[in-house]
C-alpha positions as CSV (number, residue, x, y, z in Angstrom):
1,X,-84.3,-19.4,-58.5
2,X,-81.0,-18.3,-57.0
3,X,-78.1,-17.8,-59.4
4,X,-75.3,-20.2,-58.8
5,X,-72.8,-20.1,-61.7
6,X,-71.4,-17.1,-63.6
7,X,-69.8,-17.6,-67.0
8,X,-67.3,-14.8,-67.7
9,X,-67.3,-15.1,-71.5
10,X,-70.1,-17.0,-73.2
11,X,-68.4,-18.5,-76.3
12,X,-68.1,-22.0,-77.5
13,X,-66.4,-23.6,-74.5
14,X,-68.7,-21.9,-72.1
15,X,-71.7,-23.0,-74.2
16,X,-70.5,-26.6,-74.1
17,X,-70.5,-26.5,-70.3
18,X,-73.7,-24.5,-70.2
19,X,-75.5,-26.9,-72.5
20,X,-74.6,-29.7,-70.2
21,X,-75.9,-27.9,-67.1
22,X,-79.1,-27.0,-68.9
23,X,-79.6,-30.6,-70.0
24,X,-79.0,-31.9,-66.5
25,X,-81.1,-29.3,-64.6
26,X,-83.7,-28.8,-67.3
27,X,-83.2,-25.0,-67.3
28,X,-80.5,-22.3,-67.4
29,X,-82.2,-20.3,-64.6
30,X,-79.3,-20.7,-62.2
31,X,-76.8,-19.4,-64.8
32,X,-75.5,-15.8,-65.3
33,X,-73.5,-15.0,-68.4
34,X,-71.4,-11.9,-69.0
35,X,-70.2,-11.3,-72.6
36,X,-69.8,-8.2,-74.6
37,X,-71.4,-9.8,-77.7
38,X,-75.2,-9.4,-77.7
39,X,-75.6,-12.2,-80.3
40,X,-73.7,-14.6,-78.0
41,X,-76.0,-13.7,-75.1
42,X,-79.1,-14.3,-77.2
43,X,-78.3,-18.0,-77.3
44,X,-78.0,-18.1,-73.5
45,X,-81.2,-16.2,-73.1
46,X,-82.9,-18.9,-75.1
47,X,-81.7,-21.4,-72.4
48,X,-83.2,-19.2,-69.7
49,X,-80.0,-17.7,-68.4
50,X,-79.6,-14.2,-67.0
51,X,-77.1,-12.2,-69.1
52,X,-75.1,-9.0,-69.0
53,X,-72.8,-7.1,-71.3
54,X,-70.6,-5.8,-68.5
55,X,-69.5,-6.5,-64.9
56,X,-72.3,-5.8,-62.4
57,X,-73.3,-6.7,-58.8
58,X,-75.1,-9.7,-60.3
59,X,-71.7,-11.5,-60.3
60,X,-71.7,-11.3,-56.5
61,X,-74.8,-13.5,-56.3
62,X,-72.9,-16.4,-58.0
63,X,-70.9,-19.0,-55.9
64,X,-68.9,-20.2,-58.9
65,X,-67.3,-18.0,-61.6
66,X,-66.0,-19.7,-64.7
67,X,-63.4,-17.7,-66.6
68,X,-64.0,-18.5,-70.3
69,X,-62.5,-15.6,-72.2
70,X,-59.6,-15.5,-74.6
71,X,-56.2,-15.7,-72.7
72,X,-55.0,-12.5,-74.1
73,X,-58.0,-10.7,-72.6
74,X,-58.0,-12.4,-69.2
75,X,-56.0,-9.8,-67.3
76,X,-58.2,-6.9,-68.4
77,X,-61.4,-9.0,-67.6
78,X,-60.1,-10.0,-64.2
79,X,-59.4,-6.4,-63.2
80,X,-62.9,-5.5,-64.3
81,X,-64.7,-8.2,-62.3
82,X,-62.5,-8.0,-59.2
83,X,-64.7,-5.5,-57.3
84,X,-67.6,-8.1,-57.3
85,X,-65.6,-11.0,-55.8
86,X,-66.6,-12.4,-52.4
87,X,-64.3,-14.3,-50.1
88,X,-66.1,-17.6,-50.8
89,X,-66.3,-17.2,-54.6
90,X,-64.8,-20.2,-56.4
91,X,-63.0,-19.4,-59.6
92,X,-62.7,-22.0,-62.4
93,X,-60.5,-20.9,-65.3
94,X,-60.7,-22.6,-68.7
95,X,-58.3,-20.0,-70.2
96,X,-55.2,-21.8,-71.8
97,X,-51.8,-20.8,-70.7
98,X,-52.6,-18.5,-67.8
99,X,-50.9,-19.5,-64.6
100,X,-52.5,-19.7,-61.2
101,X,-50.1,-17.1,-59.9
102,X,-51.1,-14.6,-62.6
103,X,-54.8,-15.0,-61.9
104,X,-54.3,-14.8,-58.1
105,X,-52.4,-11.5,-58.6
106,X,-54.9,-10.0,-61.0
107,X,-57.9,-11.0,-58.9
108,X,-56.4,-10.7,-55.4
109,X,-58.0,-14.0,-54.7
110,X,-56.7,-17.5,-54.1
111,X,-59.7,-19.9,-54.4
112,X,-58.9,-20.7,-58.0
113,X,-59.0,-24.0,-60.0
114,X,-57.2,-24.1,-63.3
115,X,-58.5,-26.4,-66.0
116,X,-57.9,-27.4,-69.6
117,X,-61.0,-28.7,-71.3
118,X,-61.3,-29.7,-75.0
119,X,-63.8,-29.2,-77.8
120,X,-65.6,-32.6,-77.7
121,X,-67.2,-31.0,-74.6
122,X,-69.6,-29.6,-77.2
123,X,-71.1,-33.1,-77.7
124,X,-70.8,-34.1,-74.0
125,X,-67.6,-36.2,-74.6
126,X,-65.0,-33.7,-73.4
127,X,-62.0,-34.4,-71.2
128,X,-60.9,-31.8,-68.7
129,X,-57.6,-31.7,-66.8
130,X,-57.9,-29.9,-63.4
131,X,-55.4,-28.4,-60.9
132,X,-56.5,-26.8,-57.7
133,X,-54.5,-24.4,-55.6
134,X,-53.6,-25.4,-52.0
135,X,-56.2,-23.2,-50.4
136,X,-59.1,-24.7,-52.3
137,X,-61.2,-26.9,-50.0
138,X,-62.3,-30.5,-50.8
139,X,-65.8,-29.2,-51.0
140,X,-64.9,-26.7,-53.6
141,X,-62.9,-29.4,-55.6
142,X,-66.0,-31.6,-55.5
143,X,-68.2,-28.7,-56.7
144,X,-65.7,-28.0,-59.6
145,X,-65.7,-31.7,-60.6
146,X,-69.5,-31.8,-60.7
147,X,-69.6,-28.6,-62.8
148,X,-66.9,-29.8,-65.2
149,X,-68.5,-33.3,-65.5
150,X,-71.4,-31.8,-67.5
151,X,-68.9,-31.6,-70.4
152,X,-67.5,-35.1,-70.0
153,X,-64.6,-36.7,-68.0
154,X,-62.4,-34.9,-65.5
155,X,-58.8,-35.8,-64.5
156,X,-57.1,-34.2,-61.5
157,X,-53.4,-33.5,-61.7
158,X,-51.3,-32.6,-58.6
159,X,-48.8,-30.2,-60.2
160,X,-49.7,-27.1,-62.2
161,X,-47.0,-27.8,-64.7
162,X,-48.9,-30.9,-65.8
163,X,-51.6,-28.7,-67.2
164,X,-49.2,-28.2,-70.1
165,X,-49.1,-31.9,-70.7
166,X,-52.9,-32.0,-70.5
167,X,-52.9,-29.3,-73.1
168,X,-50.6,-31.3,-75.4
169,X,-52.7,-34.4,-75.0
170,X,-56.4,-33.8,-74.6
171,X,-56.5,-30.0,-75.1
172,X,-54.9,-30.0,-78.6
173,X,-55.5,-33.7,-79.2
174,X,-58.8,-33.5,-81.1
175,X,-57.0,-31.6,-83.8
176,X,-54.5,-34.4,-84.2
177,X,-57.4,-36.9,-84.6
178,X,-59.2,-34.6,-87.1
179,X,-56.0,-34.5,-89.1
180,X,-55.7,-38.3,-89.1
181,X,-59.4,-38.6,-90.2
182,X,-58.7,-36.1,-93.0
183,X,-55.8,-38.2,-94.1
184,X,-57.8,-41.4,-94.0
185,X,-60.5,-39.8,-96.1
186,X,-58.0,-38.4,-98.6
187,X,-56.3,-41.8,-98.9
188,X,-59.6,-43.6,-99.5
189,X,-60.8,-41.2,-102.1
190,X,-57.6,-41.6,-104.1
191,X,-58.3,-45.3,-104.1
192,X,-61.8,-44.8,-105.5
193,X,-64.3,-44.4,-102.6
194,X,-66.5,-41.4,-102.6
195,X,-65.8,-38.7,-100.1
196,X,-69.0,-39.5,-98.2
197,X,-68.3,-43.2,-98.1
198,X,-64.7,-42.5,-96.9
199,X,-65.9,-40.1,-94.2
200,X,-68.5,-42.5,-92.9
201,X,-66.0,-45.4,-92.6
202,X,-63.2,-43.2,-91.3
203,X,-65.3,-41.7,-88.5
204,X,-66.8,-45.1,-87.5
205,X,-63.4,-46.7,-87.5
206,X,-61.8,-44.1,-85.2
207,X,-64.8,-44.0,-82.9
208,X,-65.0,-47.8,-82.8
209,X,-61.3,-48.2,-82.1
210,X,-61.5,-45.7,-79.2
211,X,-64.5,-47.5,-77.8
212,X,-62.5,-50.8,-77.9
213,X,-59.7,-49.3,-75.8
214,X,-62.3,-47.9,-73.4
215,X,-64.4,-51.0,-72.9
216,X,-62.2,-54.1,-73.4
217,X,-59.6,-53.6,-70.7
218,X,-56.9,-54.4,-73.3
219,X,-54.0,-52.0,-73.9
220,X,-53.9,-50.2,-77.2
221,X,-50.7,-52.2,-78.0
222,X,-52.5,-55.5,-77.5
223,X,-55.5,-54.4,-79.6
224,X,-53.1,-53.4,-82.3
225,X,-51.4,-56.8,-82.2
226,X,-54.8,-58.5,-82.4
227,X,-55.5,-57.0,-85.8
228,X,-52.0,-57.3,-87.2
229,X,-51.8,-60.8,-88.8
230,X,-48.3,-61.8,-90.0
231,X,-47.9,-61.0,-93.6
232,X,-51.3,-59.2,-93.7
233,X,-52.6,-55.8,-94.8
234,X,-52.5,-54.2,-91.4
235,X,-48.8,-54.9,-90.9
236,X,-48.1,-53.6,-94.4
237,X,-49.7,-50.3,-93.4
238,X,-48.1,-50.2,-89.9
239,X,-44.7,-50.8,-91.4
240,X,-45.0,-47.5,-93.4
241,X,-46.0,-45.7,-90.2
242,X,-43.0,-47.0,-88.3
243,X,-40.7,-46.4,-91.2
244,X,-41.8,-42.8,-91.4
245,X,-41.4,-42.4,-87.6
246,X,-45.1,-41.8,-86.7
247,X,-44.6,-42.5,-82.9
248,X,-41.7,-40.0,-82.8
249,X,-43.6,-37.5,-84.9
250,X,-46.6,-37.6,-82.4
251,X,-44.2,-37.3,-79.4
252,X,-42.4,-34.4,-80.9
253,X,-45.7,-32.7,-81.8
254,X,-47.0,-33.0,-78.2
255,X,-43.7,-31.7,-76.8
256,X,-44.1,-28.7,-79.2
257,X,-47.7,-28.1,-77.9
258,X,-46.6,-28.3,-74.3
259,X,-43.7,-26.0,-74.9
260,X,-46.0,-23.4,-76.5
261,X,-48.4,-23.6,-73.6
262,X,-45.5,-22.8,-71.3
263,X,-44.5,-19.9,-73.5
264,X,-48.0,-18.5,-73.6
265,X,-48.0,-18.6,-69.8
266,X,-44.9,-16.4,-69.7
267,X,-46.1,-14.1,-72.5
268,X,-49.6,-13.5,-71.2
269,X,-48.8,-13.7,-67.5
C-alpha cells in the first residue's frame, strides 16, 4: 500500500491522530512515523505503520507531513527533513507557538497549515483550530480537514493571530476543566462523599452539562438560568462564584495563555 501520511514525531498528539486514522482505515499501512525514540516507534509498528529513527527518502513518498515535535526542537527538525520535501508536499503543523513565517523560512516551503489541537483528541473528542497560508489550495485544505477530523472537530480561522486565541480556549482549555473537576471532587469529599463517588458524579455532571449545550440549541446562559431557582441552592453557589469574580478570572487566565503563546512564537521563531 502506498504511504500517504508522515508523522514527524510520534508522541501523544501524533498517536491520537494516528489512532483515529487506524480506526477509520483498519490499518496503519499508509502511515510513516519518524521519531528518535525506539519505544515510541514500537507502538506505531503494532498498528502496522512504517517507522524510522532519522530522516530518509521514505519521507518523499508521503503526500502529507504532520509536524508533531516539541516546539523548541522544530527548527532543528525542519532543517533535517528539508532535503526530502517535494513541491506538492502538504505540511500540517501541530507545534504550539511556531509561526507560519518561521516554518516557511526553515523549510523553504509555503504549503503549510498551522493547527492547534487538544488532548481530548486521545479519545476522539478533540477540537483543532486550523489556519492555512494563502498558497494552500482548497483541495489541500479539504485534505487537512479530513486528516484532522480523525481526532474530533475542526474549526478554521482566517487570521493566524487567532491561533493564539484557539490555544487559550481549546488548546489549554482541558486543563481548566480538569482543575474545575478536581475542585468539585475536593469540595464533595470535604462534605462526606468518598473520592470515588465524588469523581463519578463530577465527571458525569461536567460531561452532561457540555452535552446539553451541544444538543439543546440553548445558550449556556439560558441553561444556567433554567437550573437557578430563586432562593435555591444553585443561586447560592453561583453567588459565590460571582462574588469571587470567576468570569473575570477565566477571562484573565485565557488572556495570559494567549499572551504566552505569542511570546513563545517570538522566542522560538
